[in-house]
N, C-alpha and C positions, 0 to 999 in steps of 0.2 A: 273646891273645884276651880274657882277663879285664879287662885294662886298657882295651880297646876298648869292652867292655860297660859298664864303670864310667864311661867318658867319655860314652857315649851316654845312660846313665841320668842323669848329672849335667846334660847338655844338655837332656834331657827335663824334668828338675825345674826348671831355669831358664826354659825355655819355658813351662811350666805357670804359674810365678809371673808371668811377663810377660803371659800370657793373662788372668790374674785382674786385673792392673792395667789392661790394655786394656779388658776387659769393664766394669770399674768406671768407667773414663773415658767409655766409650761411653754407659753408663746415665746418668751424671751430665750429659753433654752433651745427651742426648735429653730428660732432665727439664728442663733449662734452656730448651731450645727449646719444650717443651710449656707452660712458664710465661710465654711471651712473648705480647704483645697480638696479634702476627701469627698465632700458633697458635690463639689464642682465636677469631679471626675465622672460622677453619675448623671448630674443634671445637664451639663453642657451638651452631650449628645442628644438629649431630649428637647433642647431649646427650640428646634425647628420642627419637631414632629409631635411633641407631647408624649405622654405615656408614663411608665414607671419602671423603676429598676430596684431590685432588692439585693442588699448585700449586708453582711454582718449584723443581721437582725433589724435593719432599718429599710424602709421602702421610701425611695425618693421619687416624687411625682411632679409632673407638670400637666394638669388637665388641659384638654383642648375642646374648643367648641367650633363647629363648622357652621357658617351661616351662608345662605344664598340670597342675593339681592332679588327680591320679588319683582321689582319693576323690570330689571334686566331679563330675568327669566320669562316674564310676560312678553317682552319684545321678541325674544328669541323664539319662543314657542308659537307666537302668533304668525311667524313667517314659515312655520312648518305645518303641513296638514296633520290634523290630530291623529290620523291612522299611522303616521310616520314618526310620532314622538318616540324618543328613546325610552327603553323599558325601565329606566331608573327614575322616571318622573311620574308622580301621581298628582293630579289636580284636586286640591281641596279648596278651602278658602284661600289658601296660599299654595305655592308649589312645594311639594315634599320631595326631597332628593335622597335616595338611599345611597349614602356615601360609599359603602362597600361595593355596591353594584356600579357606582359611578367610576371608581378607580379602574375596574376591569374594562368597562366600556370606553373610557377615555384612552386607554392604551390601544385598544382596537380601532378607535375612531379619532385620531389626533386632530384632524382638520375641524371636525364638529366640536371636539372637546375645547379647542381654542376659543370658540364663541362662548361656551358655557363658563369657562374659567373667569371671565370678567364679572360674572354674577356670584362667584364663590369667594368667600373669605374665611379665614381660620383665625380664631383668637384663642389665646392660651390663658389659663388661670394662674393663680399664685403658685409658686413652688411650695411643696409641702414635704413633710417627713413624718413618719409614724412608725411605731414599733410593729414589727411583723411577727407572726406566730412561728415561722420557721427561719432558720439562719441560712438557708440555701439561697444561692443567687438566682433571681428570676427576673425576666423582662417581659413587658407586654406592650 
């Protein structure tokens, strides 16, 4: 019984070492793909907006994260009667902004949107590539 456990532990150890090598190889290959002109064709248009584009069985992505400066939102909203707050704001422990609703409201209310823009920032994640299930071109 002890010999069987020792054998399994040894196999597990070897498998974990192989996994690290495979993960490093995958990361290296993805990085090489991301540095090609072909990848740039799909990633460059996403560099200011984030999103993903699928082509030839690969999905190129740049995730984005929108953050709102809570102190700025607090100053802005303190100057507005609560009954007149824009519909995209919900007060929790912090202000929550529905980004989809914000976009529509900002177009309809450019003067007010200007005030809110200083509290809004967008950060993008690392560029990624992954095999996709279909070979059709798709963008989101």
